[in-house]
Structures are given as C-alpha cells and as structure tokens.
C-alpha positions as CSV (number, residue, x, y, z in Angstrom):
1,M,-14.0,-8.2,16.6
2,S,-12.2,-5.3,15.0
3,I,-10.1,-6.0,11.9
4,S,-8.0,-2.9,11.4
5,N,-4.5,-4.2,11.3
6,Y,-2.2,-7.2,10.6
7,S,-2.4,-8.7,14.1
8,E,-6.2,-8.4,14.2
9,L,-6.6,-9.9,10.8
10,K,-4.5,-13.0,11.8
11,A,-6.6,-13.4,15.0
12,A,-9.8,-13.1,13.0
13,I,-8.7,-15.8,10.6
14,S,-8.2,-18.3,13.5
15,D,-11.5,-17.1,15.0
16,W,-13.7,-17.4,11.9
17,M,-12.2,-20.8,11.0
18,A,-12.5,-21.9,14.6
19,R,-9.0,-23.3,14.4
20,S,-6.7,-21.8,17.1
21,D,-4.0,-24.3,16.0
22,L,-3.6,-22.3,12.7
23,S,-2.4,-19.1,14.3
24,G,1.1,-19.8,13.0
25,N,-0.2,-20.3,9.4
26,A,-2.4,-17.1,9.2
27,A,0.5,-15.0,7.9
28,D,0.9,-17.4,4.9
29,F,-2.9,-17.3,4.2
30,I,-2.8,-13.5,4.1
31,T,0.2,-13.4,1.8
32,L,-1.4,-15.9,-0.6
33,G,-4.7,-13.9,-0.5
34,E,-2.8,-10.7,-1.2
35,A,-1.3,-12.2,-4.3
36,R,-4.8,-12.3,-5.8
37,L,-5.5,-8.7,-4.7
38,N,-2.3,-7.5,-6.3
39,R,-3.3,-9.1,-9.6
40,L,-6.8,-7.7,-9.7
41,L,-6.9,-4.5,-7.8
42,G,-3.5,-2.7,-8.3
43,Q,-1.8,-0.4,-5.8
44,V,-3.0,0.3,-2.3
45,A,-2.2,3.2,0.1
46,T,-0.2,1.8,3.0
47,T,1.0,3.3,6.3
48,A,4.2,2.1,7.9
49,T,5.9,3.1,11.2
50,L,9.6,3.7,10.9
51,S,12.0,4.1,13.8
52,G,14.9,6.6,13.7
53,S,18.2,6.6,15.6
54,I,20.1,9.5,17.1
55,G,22.8,10.6,14.7
56,A,21.3,8.7,11.7
57,Q,20.4,10.5,8.5
58,T,18.6,7.6,6.8
59,L,15.6,5.3,7.3
60,S,15.4,1.9,5.8
61,I,12.4,1.0,3.7
62,A,13.9,-2.3,2.3
63,S,11.2,-4.4,4.0
64,L,8.3,-2.4,2.4
65,S,6.8,-2.9,-1.1
66,V,7.0,0.8,-2.0
67,Q,6.0,1.7,-5.6
68,E,5.1,5.4,-5.1
69,P,6.1,7.3,-1.9
70,Q,3.5,9.8,-0.7
71,N,4.1,11.5,2.7
72,L,6.5,11.3,5.7
73,Y,5.8,12.6,9.2
74,Y,7.7,12.4,12.4
75,T,6.5,12.7,16.0
76,Q,7.9,14.7,18.8
77,G,5.9,14.1,22.0
78,E,2.3,14.3,21.0
79,T,2.9,16.4,17.9
80,E,3.2,15.1,14.4
81,W,5.3,17.1,11.8
82,F,5.1,17.0,8.0
83,L,8.4,16.6,6.2
84,V,8.7,18.2,2.7
85,P,9.4,15.7,-0.1
86,R,12.2,16.6,-2.5
87,A,14.0,14.9,-5.4
88,L,17.3,13.5,-4.5
89,G,20.1,16.0,-4.8
90,T,17.8,19.1,-5.0
91,F,18.1,20.2,-1.4
92,S,20.9,21.1,1.0
93,T,22.1,18.8,3.7
94,T,24.0,19.4,6.9
95,T,26.0,17.2,9.4
96,I,24.6,19.2,12.3
97,Q,22.0,17.1,14.2
98,G,18.5,18.5,14.5
99,Q,14.9,18.1,13.5
100,P,14.7,16.9,9.9
101,S,12.5,19.0,7.5
102,M,13.1,17.4,4.1
103,W,13.5,13.9,2.6
104,A,14.1,12.0,-0.6
105,I,14.1,8.4,-1.7
106,E,17.5,6.9,-2.4
107,G,17.2,3.2,-3.4
108,S,15.8,1.3,-0.4
109,T,16.3,4.1,2.1
110,I,14.8,7.5,2.9
111,S,17.5,10.2,3.1
112,L,16.9,13.2,5.4
113,D,18.4,16.7,5.2
114,R,20.2,16.3,8.6
115,P,21.1,13.7,11.2
116,M,18.4,13.2,13.9
117,I,19.0,14.8,17.3
118,E,16.4,12.4,18.8
119,A,15.2,8.8,18.0
120,Y,12.1,10.0,16.2
121,S,9.2,7.8,15.2
122,F,8.1,8.3,11.6
123,R,4.8,7.6,9.8
124,F,5.5,6.8,6.2
125,V,2.6,6.8,3.7
126,Y,3.1,5.2,0.3
127,L,1.4,3.4,-2.6
128,G,2.5,-0.1,-3.0
129,R,1.6,-3.7,-3.3
130,F,-0.7,-5.5,-0.9
131,A,1.8,-6.7,1.6
132,L,0.8,-6.4,5.3
133,S,3.5,-7.2,7.8
134,D,4.6,-6.2,11.3
135,A,6.5,-3.3,9.7
136,A,3.4,-2.2,7.6
137,P,0.5,-3.4,9.8
138,T,-2.3,-1.6,8.0
139,N,-3.3,-0.1,4.7
140,E,-6.2,1.9,3.2
141,F,-7.8,-1.3,1.7
142,L,-7.9,-3.2,5.0
143,T,-9.5,-0.2,6.7
144,N,-12.3,0.1,4.0
145,N,-12.7,-3.6,3.1
146,P,-11.9,-5.9,6.0
147,D,-14.5,-8.4,4.7
148,L,-12.7,-8.9,1.4
149,Y,-9.3,-9.2,3.1
150,L,-10.6,-11.8,5.5
151,A,-12.3,-13.8,2.7
152,A,-9.1,-13.7,0.5
153,A,-7.1,-15.2,3.4
154,I,-9.6,-17.8,4.6
155,V,-10.0,-19.3,1.1
156,W,-6.4,-20.3,1.4
157,G,-7.0,-21.4,5.0
158,C,-9.8,-23.7,3.8
159,A,-7.6,-25.0,1.0
160,Y,-4.8,-25.8,3.6
161,T,-7.2,-27.7,5.9
162,K,-9.4,-29.2,3.1
163,D,-12.4,-27.4,4.7
164,A,-15.7,-28.0,2.8
165,T,-16.7,-24.3,3.4
166,I,-14.1,-23.2,0.9
167,Q,-16.8,-22.7,-1.8
168,A,-18.8,-20.4,0.4
169,W,-15.8,-18.3,1.1
170,K,-14.7,-18.4,-2.6
171,G,-18.2,-17.1,-3.5
172,M,-17.9,-14.2,-1.1
173,L,-14.4,-13.5,-2.3
174,D,-15.5,-13.3,-5.9
175,E,-18.5,-11.1,-5.0
176,F,-16.5,-8.7,-2.9
177,T,-13.7,-8.4,-5.4
178,A,-16.2,-7.6,-8.2
179,E,-17.9,-5.0,-6.1
180,V,-14.6,-3.3,-5.2
181,A,-13.3,-3.4,-8.8
182,N,-16.6,-1.9,-10.1
183,E,-16.4,0.9,-7.4
184,N,-12.7,1.6,-8.4
185,S,-13.8,1.9,-12.1
186,R,-16.6,4.2,-11.2
187,K,-14.3,6.5,-9.2
188,K,-11.8,6.6,-12.1
189,R,-14.5,7.5,-14.6
190,S,-15.8,10.3,-12.3
191,Q,-12.3,11.8,-12.1
192,L,-12.0,12.1,-15.9
193,T,-12.9,15.6,-17.0
194,V,-12.5,17.4,-20.3
195,D,-11.4,21.0,-20.7
196,P,-14.2,22.7,-22.7
197,A,-11.5,24.6,-24.7
198,L,-10.2,21.3,-26.1
199,G,-13.5,20.9,-27.9
200,L,-12.6,23.9,-30.0
201,M,-9.1,22.7,-31.0
202,G,-8.8,21.9,-34.7
203,R,-12.3,23.2,-35.4
204,A,-13.0,26.4,-37.3
205,R,-15.3,29.0,-35.8
206,W,-18.6,29.3,-37.8
207,N,-20.5,32.6,-37.9
208,V,-24.2,32.6,-38.9
209,R,-23.9,35.9,-40.7
210,T,-20.8,35.3,-42.8
211,D,-20.7,31.5,-43.2
212,S,-24.4,30.8,-44.1
213,T,-25.4,30.2,-47.7
214,P,-27.7,32.9,-49.2
C-alpha cells in the first residue's frame, strides 16, 4: 500500500491496525502523532493546492500552518507557471484581470498583482508545522519517512483501543525518530562552511625573514 498523502495515511492506519471501524478516528491519531513530530523535528516542507476564483486577487491560507512561505505556482492547462515572490507593497498592482505574475503574503492571505482572469489552480510550497489535512494532503516528511508518520499515528491508535502492541509501535517510533533526528543533524553539520579568509581576521601576518629571531 502506498502512503504518500493524507488519505492514504488514514487508510493505512486502519489497515495496519486491522480496525476498519476506526476510519473516523484516524485523523485524530495523525494530529496527535504530529504534535510529537513538531516538538522533536521542527519545520517541514509542505505542498498545498489552492483554488482561485475569476476576478479574485487573493488566496486564503488561513487553514494552513505556514511559518515560512517558499514558492507559488499556478496551472493553465497542462503547464505550470512560477510566480515571483515579493515583499508586500514593493510591486505594482492593477485592477485589470489577467495572469498573475507576482505575489506577497498579507496576514492569512496571498495577495496577487492582478485579479485572476481564470479560476486557476495553485500549488503553494511552504515551511510549516506538521499538519496534514485535506487542504495540505502531503509534505516532504511523509514522502521520505512514511514509516515514522505511520508509527507516530498508530501509537495513539493503540492507546485509544488499549491495544497491547503499543509497546512495539512505540519502540519503532522512538527508533525512527532518533534516526531522522541524527540524519537532520548530520545534514546541518555538512552545510556549515568557514570562509578561509575568516581565519586571518585579527591575526598578524608573520614573515620568516623579518619576524624570526636571529
């Protein structure tokens, strides 16, 4: 079974627990599991699909847990277009409907540089909290670590049903979380670089001919 989005994760919880009667509770198990991931692992890259309306110049992101916006794209037919991000108030806007080309965050909305001439579909990429939903059905973490996401949710499913396998799932959850945390730390260390010129700052140059003692 593929586990690549919110719906598939909920179905997998019921399947792995062999409890079809818990399909209505799976969303709660995911939310509780995500609370732990938010405490231990920080931000996650998430993709959400937003629907535009003809004549509208804003998109609501109130239902998303956005902490740092990244990219915005809109689709026209089978083509996807990149919109240029700008700080609010730094680009010109118009009341003439057309294809948007720039955007900015304004509170809980995305403001476009012009009203939409079509009901475009948008793909919004952002860094935020672990918070899968129908509006944000997938994120980078679920794509790369479906096993950890599943374990985090099923631990709460076992707690809810008083299932004796909770310790086995808890063990896998702790193991997977430690592995991911270690990998994240390794990546951060590998990204740290030092400019060689910094090593010379505050240090006098020494010359073997003039500075050596006779």
